[in-house]
Backbone as CSV, one residue per row, in Angstrom:
resi,resn,N_x,N_y,N_z,CA_x,CA_y,CA_z,C_x,C_y,C_z
1,MET,-19.178,19.177,-7.257,-19.290,17.753,-6.951,-20.540,17.514,-6.108
2,ASP,-21.142,16.398,-6.321,-22.327,15.945,-5.615,-22.035,15.808,-4.108
3,ASP,-23.015,16.131,-3.256,-22.833,16.025,-1.797,-22.466,14.618,-1.360
4,ASP,-23.079,13.610,-2.010,-22.774,12.219,-1.647,-21.326,11.864,-1.991
5,ILE,-20.836,12.366,-3.120,-19.443,12.098,-3.499,-18.498,12.763,-2.503
6,VAL,-18.820,13.983,-2.111,-17.999,14.698,-1.130,-17.993,13.940,0.199
7,THR,-19.145,13.407,0.583,-19.231,12.633,1.827,-18.396,11.365,1.735
8,LEU,-18.441,10.671,0.589,-17.627,9.463,0.398,-16.139,9.810,0.459
9,GLU,-15.775,10.914,-0.165,-14.384,11.363,-0.132,-13.950,11.640,1.309
10,ALA,-14.790,12.326,2.051,-14.482,12.640,3.449,-14.344,11.361,4.276
11,ALA,-15.228,10.405,4.047,-15.184,9.138,4.795,-13.872,8.407,4.527
12,LEU,-13.475,8.331,3.262,-12.227,7.648,2.918,-11.022,8.382,3.516
13,TYR,-11.093,9.698,3.537,-9.996,10.498,4.078,-9.837,10.274,5.582
14,VAL,-10.922,10.381,6.337,-10.811,10.296,7.794,-10.608,8.869,8.294
15,ALA,-11.079,7.881,7.522,-10.957,6.486,7.973,-9.488,6.061,8.043
16,GLY,-8.697,6.461,7.066,-7.293,6.067,7.055,-7.108,4.569,6.905
17,ARG,-8.144,3.905,6.431,-8.101,2.450,6.209,-9.116,2.137,5.121
18,PRO,-9.033,0.950,4.538,-10.031,0.588,3.528,-11.427,0.474,4.153
19,LEU,-12.429,0.920,3.424,-13.826,0.803,3.842,-14.561,-0.057,2.828
20,THR,-15.462,-0.883,3.314,-16.237,-1.730,2.410,-17.320,-0.909,1.735
21,ILE,-17.801,-1.415,0.626,-18.883,-0.739,-0.082,-20.120,-0.668,0.817
22,THR,-20.309,-1.664,1.665,-21.447,-1.673,2.599,-21.329,-0.510,3.579
23,GLU,-20.128,-0.303,4.141,-19.910,0.808,5.065,-20.132,2.147,4.371
24,LEU,-19.599,2.278,3.164,-19.710,3.538,2.434,-21.152,3.832,2.030
25,ALA,-21.882,2.808,1.610,-23.292,2.998,1.239,-24.105,3.439,2.457
26,ALA,-23.808,2.861,3.617,-24.526,3.224,4.840,-24.249,4.683,5.233
27,ILE,-23.035,5.141,4.997,-22.671,6.515,5.353,-23.502,7.533,4.572
28,ILE,-23.758,7.234,3.288,-24.537,8.175,2.482,-26.021,7.809,2.412
29,GLY,-26.371,6.658,3.025,-27.773,6.246,3.055,-28.322,5.870,1.688
30,LYS,-27.483,5.259,0.852,-27.886,4.863,-0.506,-27.592,3.385,-0.706
31,ALA,-28.113,2.853,-1.809,-27.857,1.456,-2.176,-26.376,1.278,-2.503
32,GLU,-25.882,0.070,-2.329,-24.482,-0.213,-2.628,-24.153,0.074,-4.088
33,SER,-25.087,-0.229,-4.997,-24.840,0.015,-6.421,-24.672,1.508,-6.692
34,THR,-25.454,2.334,-5.999,-25.337,3.788,-6.151,-23.997,4.267,-5.590
35,ALA,-23.654,3.776,-4.417,-22.372,4.148,-3.797,-21.213,3.737,-4.709
36,GLU,-21.302,2.575,-5.314,-20.243,2.092,-6.198,-20.085,3.023,-7.411
37,LYS,-21.185,3.439,-7.998,-21.120,4.368,-9.142,-20.494,5.698,-8.728
38,LEU,-20.872,6.186,-7.552,-20.310,7.443,-7.062,-18.808,7.304,-6.792
39,LEU,-18.415,6.163,-6.266,-16.988,5.921,-6.007,-16.198,5.840,-7.310
40,GLU,-16.809,5.275,-8.340,-16.142,5.230,-9.645,-15.938,6.643,-10.174
41,GLU,-16.926,7.519,-9.984,-16.799,8.919,-10.381,-15.666,9.594,-9.599
42,LEU,-15.640,9.336,-8.293,-14.605,9.924,-7.448,-13.224,9.428,-7.869
43,GLU,-13.116,8.133,-8.122,-11.852,7.547,-8.562,-11.402,8.211,-9.873
44,TYR,-12.339,8.410,-10.797,-12.031,9.064,-12.074,-11.556,10.504,-11.849
45,GLU,-12.215,11.221,-10.956,-11.829,12.608,-10.654,-10.385,12.672,-10.142
46,TYR,-10.019,11.723,-9.280,-8.656,11.704,-8.754,-7.648,11.359,-9.846
47,GLN,-8.008,10.445,-10.745,-7.116,10.102,-11.861,-6.929,11.299,-12.776
48,LYS,-8.022,11.978,-13.082,-7.996,13.136,-13.978,-7.155,14.268,-13.368
49,ARG,-7.290,14.453,-12.072,-6.573,15.500,-11.346,-5.064,15.241,-11.358
50,ASN,-4.696,13.958,-11.390,-3.295,13.538,-11.401,-2.504,14.159,-10.252
51,GLY,-3.112,14.145,-9.056,-2.478,14.691,-7.867,-1.720,13.639,-7.085
52,ALA,-1.501,13.918,-5.826,-0.713,13.037,-4.957,-1.509,11.868,-4.409
53,LEU,-2.839,11.997,-4.382,-3.684,10.956,-3.791,-4.403,10.171,-4.873
54,GLU,-4.805,8.973,-4.495,-5.590,8.142,-5.394,-6.642,7.389,-4.607
55,ILE,-7.739,7.058,-5.289,-8.774,6.199,-4.722,-8.556,4.847,-5.375
56,VAL,-8.418,3.807,-4.562,-8.124,2.480,-5.084,-9.205,1.513,-4.640
57,ARG,-9.698,0.745,-5.593,-10.641,-0.329,-5.269,-9.809,-1.566,-4.958
58,LEU,-10.032,-2.125,-3.791,-9.316,-3.311,-3.339,-10.207,-4.539,-3.479
59,PRO,-9.629,-5.709,-3.389,-10.451,-6.926,-3.418,-11.496,-6.915,-2.300
60,ARG,-12.522,-7.671,-2.473,-13.630,-7.830,-1.525,-14.403,-6.512,-1.357
61,ASP,-14.582,-5.795,-2.482,-15.404,-4.583,-2.511,-15.032,-3.575,-1.431
62,ARG,-13.754,-3.253,-1.359,-13.267,-2.258,-0.413,-12.584,-1.139,-1.183
63,TYR,-12.651,0.057,-0.616,-12.032,1.232,-1.229,-11.141,1.921,-0.202
64,VAL,-10.079,2.568,-0.717,-9.162,3.288,0.155,-8.655,4.541,-0.568
65,MET,-8.425,5.593,0.196,-7.747,6.778,-0.318,-6.323,6.684,0.196
66,GLN,-5.372,6.847,-0.716,-3.984,6.704,-0.295,-3.069,7.606,-1.109
67,LEU,-1.888,7.820,-0.570,-0.838,8.530,-1.273,-0.351,7.615,-2.382
68,LYS,-0.093,8.170,-3.550,0.436,7.354,-4.640,1.785,6.788,-4.198
69,PRO,1.978,5.479,-4.362,3.196,4.829,-3.852,4.500,5.460,-4.346
70,GLU,4.509,5.965,-5.573,5.748,6.531,-6.099,6.168,7.819,-5.384
71,LEU,5.265,8.413,-4.602,5.600,9.642,-3.871,6.157,9.383,-2.474
72,THR,5.961,8.186,-1.966,6.401,7.871,-0.612,7.888,8.129,-0.384
73,PRO,8.783,7.742,-1.325,10.206,8.016,-1.069,10.515,9.507,-0.887
74,ARG,9.748,10.365,-1.536,10.015,11.806,-1.469,9.469,12.461,-0.208
75,VAL,8.298,12.036,0.251,7.645,12.723,1.372,7.464,11.838,2.595
76,GLY,7.902,10.608,2.513,7.685,9.651,3.595,8.229,10.072,4.938
77,LYS,9.332,10.847,4.937,9.896,11.249,6.232,8.996,12.221,6.983
78,LEU,7.998,12.755,6.315,7.055,13.666,6.969,5.917,12.923,7.671
79,ILE,5.794,11.620,7.411,4.740,10.818,8.023,5.118,10.567,9.471
80,PRO,4.333,11.084,10.440,4.706,10.942,11.857,4.685,9.491,12.318
81,GLY,5.848,9.005,12.744,5.944,7.672,13.314,5.650,6.542,12.359
82,GLY,5.340,6.841,11.112,4.929,5.787,10.205,5.947,5.412,9.163
83,LEU,6.974,6.217,9.015,7.916,5.989,7.939,8.809,4.792,8.211
84,LEU,9.028,4.045,7.152,10.006,2.970,7.190,11.255,3.501,6.505
85,SER,12.403,3.197,7.060,13.645,3.590,6.397,13.716,2.871,5.052
86,PHE,14.552,3.379,4.162,14.687,2.745,2.849,15.137,1.296,3.002
87,ALA,16.074,1.033,3.912,16.563,-0.335,4.127,15.450,-1.242,4.640
88,THR,14.627,-0.725,5.555,13.505,-1.523,6.083,12.477,-1.772,4.992
89,LEU,12.231,-0.762,4.165,11.301,-0.923,3.052,11.825,-1.966,2.071
90,GLN,13.129,-1.974,1.826,13.717,-2.987,0.953,13.520,-4.384,1.543
91,THR,13.696,-4.498,2.848,13.475,-5.783,3.510,12.018,-6.210,3.380
92,LEU,11.099,-5.266,3.553,9.672,-5.567,3.420,9.346,-6.060,2.012
93,VAL,9.874,-5.393,1.005,9.635,-5.805,-0.380,10.214,-7.205,-0.610
94,TYR,11.399,-7.447,-0.084,12.037,-8.759,-0.231,11.154,-9.844,0.399
95,ILE,10.652,-9.582,1.601,9.767,-10.544,2.266,8.518,-10.769,1.422
96,ALA,7.921,-9.686,0.938,6.693,-9.793,0.152,6.901,-10.634,-1.104
97,LEU,8.031,-10.454,-1.762,8.293,-11.183,-3.001,8.718,-12.634,-2.770
98,LYS,9.358,-12.910,-1.644,9.891,-14.256,-1.387,9.033,-15.074,-0.419
99,GLN,7.982,-14.481,0.123,7.194,-15.161,1.152,6.571,-16.457,0.647
100,PRO,6.400,-17.398,1.561,6.900,-17.417,2.933,8.408,-17.660,2.925
101,ILE,9.097,-16.943,3.794,10.557,-17.048,3.851,10.994,-17.184,5.303
102,LEU,11.988,-18.012,5.529,12.545,-18.154,6.872,13.352,-16.916,7.223
103,GLN,13.202,-16.460,8.451,13.948,-15.303,8.937,15.452,-15.535,8.792
104,SER,15.897,-16.744,9.102,17.330,-17.061,9.007,17.815,-16.985,7.557
105,GLU,16.987,-17.394,6.602,17.346,-17.302,5.185,17.420,-15.828,4.756
106,LEU,16.476,-15.033,5.236,16.472,-13.606,4.941,17.750,-12.942,5.463
107,ALA,18.147,-13.314,6.678,19.364,-12.750,7.273,20.600,-13.157,6.466
108,MET,20.617,-14.389,5.953,21.754,-14.821,5.134,21.804,-14.021,3.824
109,GLN,20.646,-13.710,3.258,20.577,-12.991,1.986,20.860,-11.501,2.137
110,ARG,20.349,-10.876,3.218,20.379,-9.410,3.342,21.217,-8.896,4.510
111,GLY,21.729,-9.796,5.356,22.560,-9.357,6.475,21.776,-9.317,7.781
112,THR,22.524,-9.235,8.878,21.905,-9.333,10.208,21.098,-8.105,10.605
113,GLN,21.248,-6.987,9.878,20.442,-5.802,10.182,18.951,-6.066,9.973
114,VAL,18.607,-7.128,9.232,17.191,-7.417,8.978,16.440,-7.764,10.259
115,TYR,17.165,-8.212,11.292,16.465,-8.534,12.541,15.798,-7.286,13.117
116,ASP,16.471,-6.125,13.027,15.854,-4.865,13.461,14.689,-4.493,12.553
117,HIS,14.870,-4.704,11.247,13.803,-4.397,10.287,12.566,-5.253,10.575
118,ILE,12.799,-6.543,10.810,11.694,-7.465,11.065,10.942,-7.058,12.328
119,ARG,11.679,-6.710,13.355,11.055,-6.281,14.609,10.119,-5.086,14.341
120,GLU,10.611,-4.106,13.586,9.803,-2.932,13.259,8.600,-3.299,12.392
121,LEU,8.801,-4.164,11.417,7.717,-4.552,10.508,6.635,-5.352,11.233
122,VAL,7.042,-6.159,12.196,6.076,-6.910,13.003,5.317,-5.944,13.917
123,GLU,6.028,-4.985,14.523,5.374,-3.985,15.379,4.343,-3.174,14.609
124,LYS,4.663,-2.848,13.355,3.746,-2.054,12.535,2.700,-2.924,11.842
125,LYS,2.766,-4.217,12.110,1.796,-5.196,11.621,1.783,-5.344,10.098
126,PHE,2.946,-5.097,9.454,3.087,-5.344,8.030,3.526,-6.779,7.761
127,VAL,4.166,-7.391,8.780,4.700,-8.746,8.648,4.305,-9.547,9.878
128,GLU,4.001,-10.818,9.637,3.788,-11.731,10.771,4.920,-12.749,10.770
129,ALA,5.377,-13.082,11.975,6.488,-14.009,12.150,5.996,-15.187,12.979
130,THR,5.968,-16.361,12.360,5.493,-17.574,13.021,6.685,-18.469,13.336
131,PRO,6.880,-18.831,14.626,8.026,-19.676,14.975,8.045,-20.990,14.183
132,GLN,9.245,-21.327,13.711,9.462,-22.621,13.055,10.864,-23.082,13.417
133,GLY,10.924,-24.045,14.320,12.223,-24.501,14.800,12.945,-23.369,15.496
134,ARG,14.209,-23.137,15.089,14.995,-22.067,15.701,14.839,-20.736,14.965
135,SER,14.023,-20.733,13.942,13.827,-19.525,13.150,12.348,-19.152,13.157
136,LYS,11.953,-18.301,12.241,10.551,-17.908,12.089,10.230,-17.835,10.608
137,ILE,8.979,-18.159,10.297,8.484,-17.998,8.923,7.888,-16.594,8.827
138,LEU,8.284,-15.847,7.815,7.808,-14.480,7.634,6.843,-14.401,6.458
139,ARG,5.755,-13.689,6.690,4.749,-13.441,5.654,4.218,-12.034,5.851
140,THR,3.765,-11.425,4.749,3.111,-10.125,4.875,1.687,-10.339,5.377
141,THR,1.115,-9.276,5.912,-0.234,-9.334,6.482,-1.243,-8.683,5.531
142,THR,-2.505,-8.807,5.872,-3.531,-8.118,5.082,-3.378,-6.608,5.223
143,LEU,-2.894,-6.130,6.371,-2.651,-4.699,6.533,-1.621,-4.216,5.514
144,PHE,-0.567,-4.990,5.305,0.438,-4.654,4.293,-0.220,-4.509,2.933
145,ALA,-1.025,-5.502,2.557,-1.687,-5.469,1.248,-2.607,-4.254,1.138
146,ASP,-3.387,-4.010,2.176,-4.305,-2.870,2.161,-3.552,-1.546,2.116
147,TYR,-2.517,-1.412,2.929,-1.768,-0.166,3.033,-1.130,0.214,1.700
148,PHE,-0.631,-0.790,0.990,0.040,-0.530,-0.281,-0.863,-0.773,-1.490
149,GLY,-2.146,-1.034,-1.231,-3.105,-1.198,-2.323,-2.878,-2.441,-3.156
150,LEU,-2.483,-3.520,-2.500,-2.188,-4.772,-3.190,-3.262,-5.816,-2.893
151,ASP,-3.338,-6.804,-3.763,-4.286,-7.903,-3.604,-3.886,-8.760,-2.402
152,HIS,-4.846,-9.405,-1.777,-4.543,-10.302,-0.660,-4.005,-11.645,-1.145
153,ASP,-4.345,-12.036,-2.373,-3.825,-13.274,-2.938,-2.329,-13.085,-3.192
154,VAL,-1.513,-13.949,-2.619,-0.058,-13.766,-2.645,0.494,-13.763,-4.068
155,VAL,-0.013,-14.622,-4.933,0.492,-14.679,-6.307,0.207,-13.371,-7.038
156,ARG,-1.041,-12.895,-6.931,-1.391,-11.621,-7.578,-0.652,-10.457,-6.918
157,MET,-0.494,-10.513,-5.591,0.226,-9.467,-4.870,1.650,-9.350,-5.399
158,LYS,2.322,-10.474,-5.559,3.704,-10.458,-6.045,3.766,-9.849,-7.447
159,ALA,2.816,-10.199,-8.305,2.788,-9.644,-9.662,2.550,-8.133,-9.621
160,GLN,1.620,-7.691,-8.778,1.348,-6.258,-8.648,2.572,-5.521,-8.115
161,LEU,3.222,-6.100,-7.141,4.388,-5.473,-6.534,5.522,-5.347,-7.547
162,ARG,5.751,-6.391,-8.338,6.785,-6.325,-9.378,6.453,-5.227,-10.384
163,TYR,5.182,-5.133,-10.766,4.747,-4.123,-11.726,4.939,-2.711,-11.156
164,LYS,4.520,-2.513,-9.902,4.671,-1.195,-9.274,6.141,-0.816,-9.131
165,MET,6.970,-1.778,-8.765,8.408,-1.507,-8.633,8.992,-1.099,-9.980
166,LYS,8.588,-1.776,-11.045,9.063,-1.465,-12.383,8.658,-0.037,-12.767
167,GLN,7.406,0.343,-12.455,6.930,1.701,-12.748,7.752,2.750,-12.003
168,ILE,7.987,2.517,-10.718,8.741,3.468,-9.902,10.170,3.609,-10.425
169,LEU,10.791,2.488,-10.765,12.158,2.531,-11.287,12.219,3.259,-12.623
170,GLN,11.217,3.037,-13.484,11.182,3.739,-14.768,11.009,5.239,-14.554
171,GLN,10.144,5.607,-13.612,9.912,7.022,-13.330,11.185,7.668,-12.780
172,GLN,11.843,6.982,-11.846,13.071,7.522,-11.277,14.153,7.655,-12.335
173,SER,14.217,6.685,-13.243,15.179,6.729,-14.329,14.903,7.917,-15.242
174,ALA,13.646,8.141,-15.561,13.257,9.267,-16.416,13.566,10.594,-15.716
175,GLU,13.310,10.670,-14.427,13.601,11.895,-13.671,15.095,12.144,-13.613
176,GLY,15.867,11.085,-13.519,17.310,11.216,-13.503,17.832,11.779,-14.812
177,MET,17.168,11.430,-15.902,17.589,11.904,-17.230,17.220,13.372,-17.426
178,THR,16.157,13.840,-16.734,15.734,15.238,-16.879,16.200,16.080,-15.698
179,GLY,17.003,15.497,-14.849,17.498,16.232,-13.682,16.426,16.506,-12.646
180,GLY,15.353,15.639,-12.636,14.283,15.780,-11.649,13.244,16.818,-12.039
181,ARG,13.435,17.468,-13.225,12.467,18.459,-13.681,11.363,17.759,-14.448
182,SER,10.156,18.264,-14.306,9.064,17.728,-15.095,9.089,18.403,-16.452
183,THR,8.768,17.629,-17.486,8.816,18.171,-18.848,7.432,18.336,-19.406
């Protein structure tokens, strides 16, 4: 692999957050168009490798290296301090799909345990809670979109999230039929 591609890979790995094409081009000292071509090569290499990580191009010319979402349920408990319980993750998905949603409406739909989930999601900056009367309006944040590789536009985000959920459910269903063995 080219030294510049290796440097871009290293930058995405250590940043732990999305980097703009401008930041990445500056790191390798090349034009943005050159950096973009190199990132496309890197993204292709990760797809071809079919490993646990992926390079994702996000809106507004940003790139991120991340764990493939379908692997999070299996290895998420190994993430230090970062793991969301399955119930909290379900609450997060519900908020993302129904946003903007009143906290009180969410509690009626999913039960009072969501108050603990919301507190954790707000602390981790995946959800913002804006006071409205005696309740709060809940919305996902840009960090949520970036972390899960979703668009910032809420309509597109919801469509992407539904698609990803469908893929994960299909994969889990297929694994259940093969007893978790790869064929």
